N, CA and C atoms as a LAMMPS dump frame, in Angstrom:
ITEM: TIMESTEP
0
ITEM: NUMBER OF ATOMS
387
ITEM: BOX BOUNDS ff ff ff
-5.0000000000000000e+02 5.0000000000000000e+02
-5.0000000000000000e+02 5.0000000000000000e+02
-5.0000000000000000e+02 5.0000000000000000e+02
ITEM: ATOMS id mol type element x y z
1 1 1 N -325.072 182.595 -243.676
2 1 2 C -323.709 182.166 -244.001
3 1 3 C -322.71 182.972 -243.176
4 2 1 N -321.786 182.286 -242.532
5 2 2 C -320.801 182.95 -241.689
6 2 3 C -319.773 183.673 -242.547
7 3 1 N -319.327 184.793 -242.022
8 3 2 C -318.292 185.542 -242.745
9 3 3 C -316.938 184.9 -242.502
10 4 1 N -316.066 185.051 -243.486
11 4 2 C -314.715 184.537 -243.351
12 4 3 C -313.995 185.282 -242.234
13 5 1 N -313.279 184.515 -241.417
14 5 2 C -312.455 185.116 -240.377
15 5 3 C -311.022 185.157 -240.882
16 6 1 N -310.348 186.265 -240.57
17 6 2 C -308.95 186.412 -240.977
18 6 3 C -308.063 186.242 -239.754
19 7 1 N -307.036 185.446 -239.945
20 7 2 C -306.115 185.109 -238.866
21 7 3 C -304.693 185.409 -239.347
22 8 1 N -303.855 185.908 -238.438
23 8 2 C -302.456 186.191 -238.755
24 8 3 C -301.599 185.473 -237.721
25 9 1 N -300.807 184.51 -238.163
26 9 2 C -299.92 183.751 -237.287
27 9 3 C -298.496 184.242 -237.481
28 10 1 N -297.881 184.683 -236.382
29 10 2 C -296.495 185.16 -236.414
30 10 3 C -295.676 184.149 -235.63
31 11 1 N -294.91 183.338 -236.34
32 11 2 C -294.177 182.236 -235.708
33 11 3 C -293.008 181.853 -236.605
34 12 1 N -291.833 181.76 -236.038
35 12 2 C -290.643 181.445 -236.829
36 12 3 C -290.482 179.95 -237.104
37 13 1 N -291.247 179.106 -236.423
38 13 2 C -291.129 177.663 -236.584
39 13 3 C -292.076 177.185 -237.694
40 14 1 N -291.505 176.779 -238.82
41 14 2 C -292.292 176.354 -239.978
42 14 3 C -293.158 175.145 -239.64
43 15 1 N -292.635 174.223 -238.827
44 15 2 C -293.431 173.057 -238.419
45 15 3 C -294.66 173.494 -237.63
46 16 1 N -294.487 174.448 -236.719
47 16 2 C -295.617 174.95 -235.939
48 16 3 C -296.625 175.668 -236.836
49 17 1 N -296.131 176.375 -237.848
50 17 2 C -297.036 177.014 -238.803
51 17 3 C -297.875 175.958 -239.531
52 18 1 N -297.211 174.885 -239.953
53 18 2 C -297.914 173.828 -240.686
54 18 3 C -298.964 173.152 -239.812
55 19 1 N -298.633 172.882 -238.561
56 19 2 C -299.582 172.261 -237.64
57 19 3 C -300.765 173.19 -237.4
58 20 1 N -300.498 174.48 -237.26
59 20 2 C -301.552 175.465 -237.063
60 20 3 C -302.492 175.462 -238.273
61 21 1 N -301.934 175.446 -239.472
62 21 2 C -302.738 175.444 -240.697
63 21 3 C -303.544 174.142 -240.816
64 22 1 N -302.946 173.021 -240.439
65 22 2 C -303.669 171.752 -240.467
66 22 3 C -304.845 171.795 -239.487
67 23 1 N -304.619 172.389 -238.326
68 23 2 C -305.693 172.505 -237.335
69 23 3 C -306.83 173.358 -237.888
70 24 1 N -306.49 174.44 -238.565
71 24 2 C -307.518 175.297 -239.152
72 24 3 C -308.33 174.545 -240.21
73 25 1 N -307.662 173.692 -240.982
74 25 2 C -308.365 172.903 -241.998
75 25 3 C -309.355 171.936 -241.355
76 26 1 N -309.022 171.441 -240.154
77 26 2 C -309.904 170.504 -239.449
78 26 3 C -311.113 171.197 -238.822
79 27 1 N -311.008 172.507 -238.615
80 27 2 C -312.114 173.252 -238.023
81 27 3 C -313.121 173.554 -239.123
82 28 1 N -314.365 173.31 -238.844
83 28 2 C -315.406 173.504 -239.848
84 28 3 C -315.845 174.969 -239.888
85 29 1 N -314.952 175.828 -240.297
86 29 2 C -315.238 177.255 -240.403
87 29 3 C -314.434 177.829 -241.559
88 30 1 N -314.837 178.993 -242.018
89 30 2 C -314.143 179.657 -243.114
90 30 3 C -313.104 180.609 -242.521
91 31 1 N -311.872 180.123 -242.404
92 31 2 C -310.8 180.906 -241.792
93 31 3 C -309.64 181.015 -242.777
94 32 1 N -309.257 182.244 -243.082
95 32 2 C -308.123 182.502 -243.956
96 32 3 C -306.955 182.912 -243.063
97 33 1 N -305.867 182.186 -243.131
98 33 2 C -304.721 182.483 -242.269
99 33 3 C -303.499 182.864 -243.094
100 34 1 N -302.892 183.974 -242.7
101 34 2 C -301.653 184.465 -243.29
102 34 3 C -300.572 184.268 -242.233
103 35 1 N -299.348 183.97 -242.665
104 35 2 C -298.263 183.769 -241.708
105 35 3 C -297.12 184.744 -241.955
106 36 1 N -296.366 184.983 -240.892
107 36 2 C -295.111 185.727 -240.966
108 36 3 C -294.098 184.934 -240.154
109 37 1 N -292.848 184.953 -240.596
110 37 2 C -291.81 184.149 -239.945
111 37 3 C -291.136 184.827 -238.763
112 38 1 N -291.41 186.098 -238.551
113 38 2 C -290.851 186.808 -237.403
114 38 3 C -291.591 188.136 -237.229
115 39 1 N -291.303 188.818 -236.127
116 39 2 C -291.975 190.075 -235.829
117 39 3 C -291.687 191.172 -236.829
118 40 1 N -290.471 191.232 -237.324
119 40 2 C -290.101 192.266 -238.298
120 40 3 C -290.919 192.093 -239.578
121 41 1 N -290.994 190.861 -240.06
122 41 2 C -291.774 190.556 -241.258
123 41 3 C -293.26 190.876 -241.023
124 42 1 N -293.755 190.546 -239.842
125 42 2 C -295.166 190.8 -239.518
126 42 3 C -295.475 192.297 -239.521
127 43 1 N -294.625 193.071 -238.889
128 43 2 C -294.851 194.522 -238.835
129 43 3 C -294.758 195.152 -240.217
130 44 1 N -293.86 194.643 -241.034
131 44 2 C -293.752 195.146 -242.402
132 44 3 C -295.073 194.916 -243.14
133 45 1 N -295.641 193.719 -242.989
134 45 2 C -296.919 193.39 -243.626
135 45 3 C -298.038 194.289 -243.088
136 46 1 N -298.105 194.437 -241.779
137 46 2 C -299.182 195.213 -241.161
138 46 3 C -299.076 196.705 -241.478
139 47 1 N -297.848 197.21 -241.599
140 47 2 C -297.652 198.632 -241.901
141 47 3 C -297.8 198.941 -243.388
142 48 1 N -297.444 197.988 -244.249
143 48 2 C -297.459 198.263 -245.686
144 48 3 C -298.834 198.062 -246.316
145 49 1 N -299.708 197.335 -245.621
146 49 2 C -301.034 197.069 -246.167
147 49 3 C -302.1 197.38 -245.113
148 50 1 N -302.514 198.662 -245.018
149 50 2 C -303.488 199.03 -243.989
150 50 3 C -304.851 198.36 -244.157
151 51 1 N -305.121 197.776 -245.323
152 51 2 C -306.391 197.075 -245.514
153 51 3 C -306.341 195.664 -244.905
154 52 1 N -305.146 195.196 -244.554
155 52 2 C -305.008 193.875 -243.92
156 52 3 C -305.262 194.041 -242.421
157 53 1 N -306.48 193.736 -242.028
158 53 2 C -306.852 193.821 -240.615
159 53 3 C -307.41 192.456 -240.211
160 54 1 N -306.558 191.622 -239.628
161 54 2 C -307.031 190.294 -239.237
162 54 3 C -307.994 190.381 -238.056
163 55 1 N -308.838 189.364 -237.932
164 55 2 C -309.716 189.271 -236.769
165 55 3 C -308.936 188.787 -235.549
166 56 1 N -307.94 187.946 -235.817
167 56 2 C -307.124 187.361 -234.753
168 56 3 C -305.657 187.411 -235.148
169 57 1 N -304.801 187.723 -234.181
170 57 2 C -303.352 187.639 -234.382
171 57 3 C -302.807 186.724 -233.292
172 58 1 N -302.023 185.733 -233.702
173 58 2 C -301.356 184.823 -232.782
174 58 3 C -299.853 185.084 -232.893
175 59 1 N -299.195 185.333 -231.766
176 59 2 C -297.775 185.696 -231.782
177 59 3 C -296.969 184.726 -230.922
178 60 1 N -295.969 184.12 -231.517
179 60 2 C -295.025 183.276 -230.777
180 60 3 C -294.13 184.186 -229.933
181 61 1 N -293.591 183.675 -228.856
182 61 2 C -292.709 184.468 -227.991
183 61 3 C -291.262 184.431 -228.478
184 62 1 N -290.73 183.233 -228.656
185 62 2 C -289.31 183.075 -228.971
186 62 3 C -289.072 183.081 -230.475
187 63 1 N -288.689 184.268 -230.975
188 63 2 C -288.407 184.418 -232.408
189 63 3 C -287.141 185.246 -232.586
190 64 1 N -286.432 185.028 -233.702
191 64 2 C -285.26 185.857 -233.986
192 64 3 C -285.683 187.255 -234.441
193 65 1 N -284.785 188.174 -234.417
194 65 2 C -284.943 189.566 -234.873
195 65 3 C -285.796 190.402 -233.93
196 66 1 N -286.942 189.88 -233.523
197 66 2 C -287.843 190.591 -232.625
198 66 3 C -288.675 189.535 -231.907
199 67 1 N -288.596 189.518 -230.569
200 67 2 C -289.373 188.502 -229.861
201 67 3 C -290.856 188.87 -229.818
202 68 1 N -291.678 187.958 -229.338
203 68 2 C -293.114 188.15 -229.348
204 68 3 C -293.595 189.322 -228.509
205 69 1 N -292.955 189.561 -227.38
206 69 2 C -293.341 190.689 -226.522
207 69 3 C -293.064 192.008 -227.243
208 70 1 N -291.901 192.111 -227.883
209 70 2 C -291.576 193.322 -228.65
210 70 3 C -292.554 193.501 -229.811
211 71 1 N -292.87 192.407 -230.481
212 71 2 C -293.797 192.452 -231.613
213 71 3 C -295.183 192.904 -231.137
214 72 1 N -295.657 192.34 -230.034
215 72 2 C -296.947 192.728 -229.465
216 72 3 C -296.968 194.218 -229.142
217 73 1 N -295.91 194.692 -228.527
218 73 2 C -295.813 196.111 -228.161
219 73 3 C -295.929 197.007 -229.398
220 74 1 N -295.267 196.623 -230.483
221 74 2 C -295.314 197.411 -231.716
222 74 3 C -296.685 197.337 -232.39
223 75 1 N -297.292 196.165 -232.379
224 75 2 C -298.616 196.009 -232.988
225 75 3 C -299.643 196.855 -232.237
226 76 1 N -299.534 196.908 -230.923
227 76 2 C -300.489 197.681 -230.125
228 76 3 C -300.401 199.184 -230.42
229 77 1 N -299.33 199.634 -231.047
230 77 2 C -299.176 201.047 -231.414
231 77 3 C -299.907 201.38 -232.721
232 78 1 N -300.337 200.363 -233.451
233 78 2 C -300.976 200.575 -234.749
234 78 3 C -302.474 200.793 -234.547
235 79 1 N -302.911 202.018 -234.754
236 79 2 C -304.311 202.382 -234.496
237 79 3 C -305.314 201.543 -235.261
238 80 1 N -304.993 201.243 -236.521
239 80 2 C -305.967 200.5 -237.333
240 80 3 C -306.173 199.062 -236.852
241 81 1 N -305.356 198.619 -235.897
242 81 2 C -305.491 197.264 -235.362
243 81 3 C -306.029 197.259 -233.931
244 82 1 N -306.546 198.389 -233.475
245 82 2 C -306.966 198.503 -232.077
246 82 3 C -308.07 197.523 -231.687
247 83 1 N -308.875 197.071 -232.626
248 83 2 C -309.958 196.15 -232.3
249 83 3 C -309.639 194.686 -232.529
250 84 1 N -308.396 194.395 -232.882
251 84 2 C -308.009 193.019 -233.208
252 84 3 C -307.741 192.214 -231.931
253 85 1 N -308.213 190.974 -231.923
254 85 2 C -307.944 190.056 -230.817
255 85 3 C -306.532 189.506 -230.99
256 86 1 N -305.672 189.769 -230.011
257 86 2 C -304.281 189.307 -230.083
258 86 3 C -304.032 188.3 -228.968
259 87 1 N -303.474 187.159 -229.362
260 87 2 C -303.149 186.103 -228.416
261 87 3 C -301.702 185.686 -228.6
262 88 1 N -301.048 185.452 -227.489
263 88 2 C -299.707 184.911 -227.547
264 88 3 C -299.844 183.393 -227.703
265 89 1 N -298.916 182.802 -228.449
266 89 2 C -299.004 181.38 -228.79
267 89 3 C -297.596 180.818 -228.723
268 90 1 N -297.26 180.162 -227.605
269 90 2 C -295.871 179.799 -227.376
270 90 3 C -295.724 178.499 -226.605
271 91 1 N -294.535 177.921 -226.681
272 91 2 C -294.224 176.758 -225.852
273 91 3 C -293.884 177.205 -224.436
274 92 1 N -293.563 178.463 -224.266
275 92 2 C -293.217 178.999 -222.954
276 92 3 C -294.461 179.117 -222.081
277 93 1 N -294.296 178.869 -220.811
278 93 2 C -295.395 179.082 -219.865
279 93 3 C -294.882 179.895 -218.669
280 94 1 N -293.854 180.692 -218.911
281 94 2 C -293.252 181.527 -217.877
282 94 3 C -294.266 182.564 -217.39
283 95 1 N -294.596 182.546 -216.093
284 95 2 C -295.6 183.485 -215.567
285 95 3 C -295.248 184.954 -215.813
286 96 1 N -293.969 185.29 -215.804
287 96 2 C -293.566 186.68 -216.046
288 96 3 C -293.863 187.094 -217.497
289 97 1 N -293.625 186.197 -218.428
290 97 2 C -293.907 186.485 -219.836
291 97 3 C -295.416 186.576 -220.057
292 98 1 N -296.153 185.679 -219.431
293 98 2 C -297.62 185.708 -219.546
294 98 3 C -298.15 187.031 -218.997
295 99 1 N -297.661 187.434 -217.833
296 99 2 C -298.092 188.689 -217.219
297 99 3 C -297.734 189.893 -218.091
298 100 1 N -296.514 189.902 -218.614
299 100 2 C -296.065 191.016 -219.465
300 100 3 C -296.923 191.11 -220.728
301 101 1 N -297.248 189.972 -221.317
302 101 2 C -298.047 189.998 -222.55
303 101 3 C -299.463 190.497 -222.269
304 102 1 N -300.012 190.129 -221.148
305 102 2 C -301.372 190.601 -220.803
306 102 3 C -301.358 192.102 -220.506
307 103 1 N -300.307 192.572 -219.846
308 103 2 C -300.2 194.01 -219.558
309 103 3 C -300.103 194.825 -220.839
310 104 1 N -299.497 194.234 -221.867
311 104 2 C -299.355 194.92 -223.151
312 104 3 C -300.613 194.814 -224.015
313 105 1 N -301.573 194.018 -223.587
314 105 2 C -302.828 193.975 -224.316
315 105 3 C -303.196 192.664 -224.985
316 106 1 N -302.412 191.616 -224.762
317 106 2 C -302.803 190.314 -225.316
318 106 3 C -304.048 189.831 -224.57
319 107 1 N -305.019 189.34 -225.297
320 107 2 C -306.263 188.855 -224.706
321 107 3 C -306.038 187.558 -223.942
322 108 1 N -305.151 186.716 -224.463
323 108 2 C -304.91 185.424 -223.833
324 108 3 C -303.503 184.954 -224.161
325 109 1 N -303.061 183.939 -223.443
326 109 2 C -301.752 183.34 -223.657
327 109 3 C -301.976 181.848 -223.795
328 110 1 N -301.767 181.329 -224.999
329 110 2 C -301.976 179.91 -225.256
330 110 3 C -300.639 179.181 -225.299
331 111 1 N -300.516 178.172 -224.448
332 111 2 C -299.328 177.334 -224.517
333 111 3 C -299.598 176.321 -225.629
334 112 1 N -298.653 176.216 -226.561
335 112 2 C -298.835 175.321 -227.713
336 112 3 C -299.117 173.904 -227.217
337 113 1 N -300.265 173.356 -227.609
338 113 2 C -300.594 172.005 -227.163
339 113 3 C -299.741 170.951 -227.867
340 114 1 N -299.597 169.786 -227.222
341 114 2 C -298.754 168.725 -227.78
342 114 3 C -299.485 167.876 -228.812
343 115 1 N -299.728 168.448 -229.961
344 115 2 C -300.364 167.655 -231.008
345 115 3 C -301.494 168.394 -231.689
346 116 1 N -301.934 167.803 -232.784
347 116 2 C -302.941 168.429 -233.635
348 116 3 C -304.325 168.459 -232.978
349 117 1 N -304.764 167.352 -232.413
350 117 2 C -306.12 167.274 -231.866
351 117 3 C -306.367 168.312 -230.766
352 118 1 N -305.458 168.441 -229.776
353 118 2 C -305.699 169.467 -228.754
354 118 3 C -305.662 170.89 -229.333
355 119 1 N -304.863 171.107 -230.375
356 119 2 C -304.813 172.427 -231.008
357 119 3 C -306.141 172.712 -231.712
358 120 1 N -306.686 171.715 -232.392
359 120 2 C -307.987 171.879 -233.049
360 120 3 C -309.046 172.245 -232.01
361 121 1 N -309.042 171.56 -230.874
362 121 2 C -310.026 171.844 -229.816
363 121 3 C -309.875 173.267 -229.288
364 122 1 N -308.644 173.691 -229.051
365 122 2 C -308.385 175.044 -228.546
366 122 3 C -308.817 176.083 -229.541
367 123 1 N -308.406 175.925 -230.791
368 123 2 C -308.75 176.923 -231.812
369 123 3 C -310.25 176.959 -232.11
370 124 1 N -310.91 175.824 -232.037
371 124 2 C -312.356 175.784 -232.24
372 124 3 C -313.052 176.678 -231.218
373 125 1 N -312.646 176.57 -229.967
374 125 2 C -313.232 177.409 -228.908
375 125 3 C -312.987 178.878 -229.187
376 126 1 N -311.786 179.208 -229.61
377 126 2 C -311.427 180.614 -229.867
378 126 3 C -312.251 181.189 -231.017
379 127 1 N -312.326 180.482 -232.116
380 127 2 C -312.981 181.008 -233.309
381 127 3 C -314.506 181.011 -233.203
382 128 1 N -315.055 180.287 -232.25
383 128 2 C -316.517 180.311 -232.08
384 128 3 C -316.954 181.455 -231.184
385 129 1 N -316.02 182.177 -230.606
386 129 2 C -316.344 183.317 -229.738
387 129 3 C -316.848 184.45 -230.594
C-alpha cells in the first residue's frame, strides 16, 4: 500500500486552487493537499507547525504580500524543509523568473496548463516520481 503524499499549494487564485484540487482527485493516488492564499500565510503555517513537512510544495509567482520568489527564498531557509521538493507553479513563463527560481532551489518550474486534463497529466508524472 502506497503511503499518503502531502502536498502544499501556495496560490492566491482560488479558482486555480480548485482546479489543482480537482486534478488531484482525478489522480489515482493518496494525496493530501493543504493550501495557502499567499506567501505570508504559507510561512506562518510552515513556521508554526514544524510537524507539517509536505512532500511537495507548489508556489505561484504572482501573489500579493509576498511573491513566489520571495516565498521560495524564505522556505529554503527553513532547515526542517531541506528535503522537500519545491516547484514553482505559475502562468508566467519569463526566463528570468524561471532562472531565479532554479537558482534559489526550485526543482522545476511548471507553467499552469490550460485546463484540467493537462494538469492531471502533469501532476501524475510528478507524483509518480
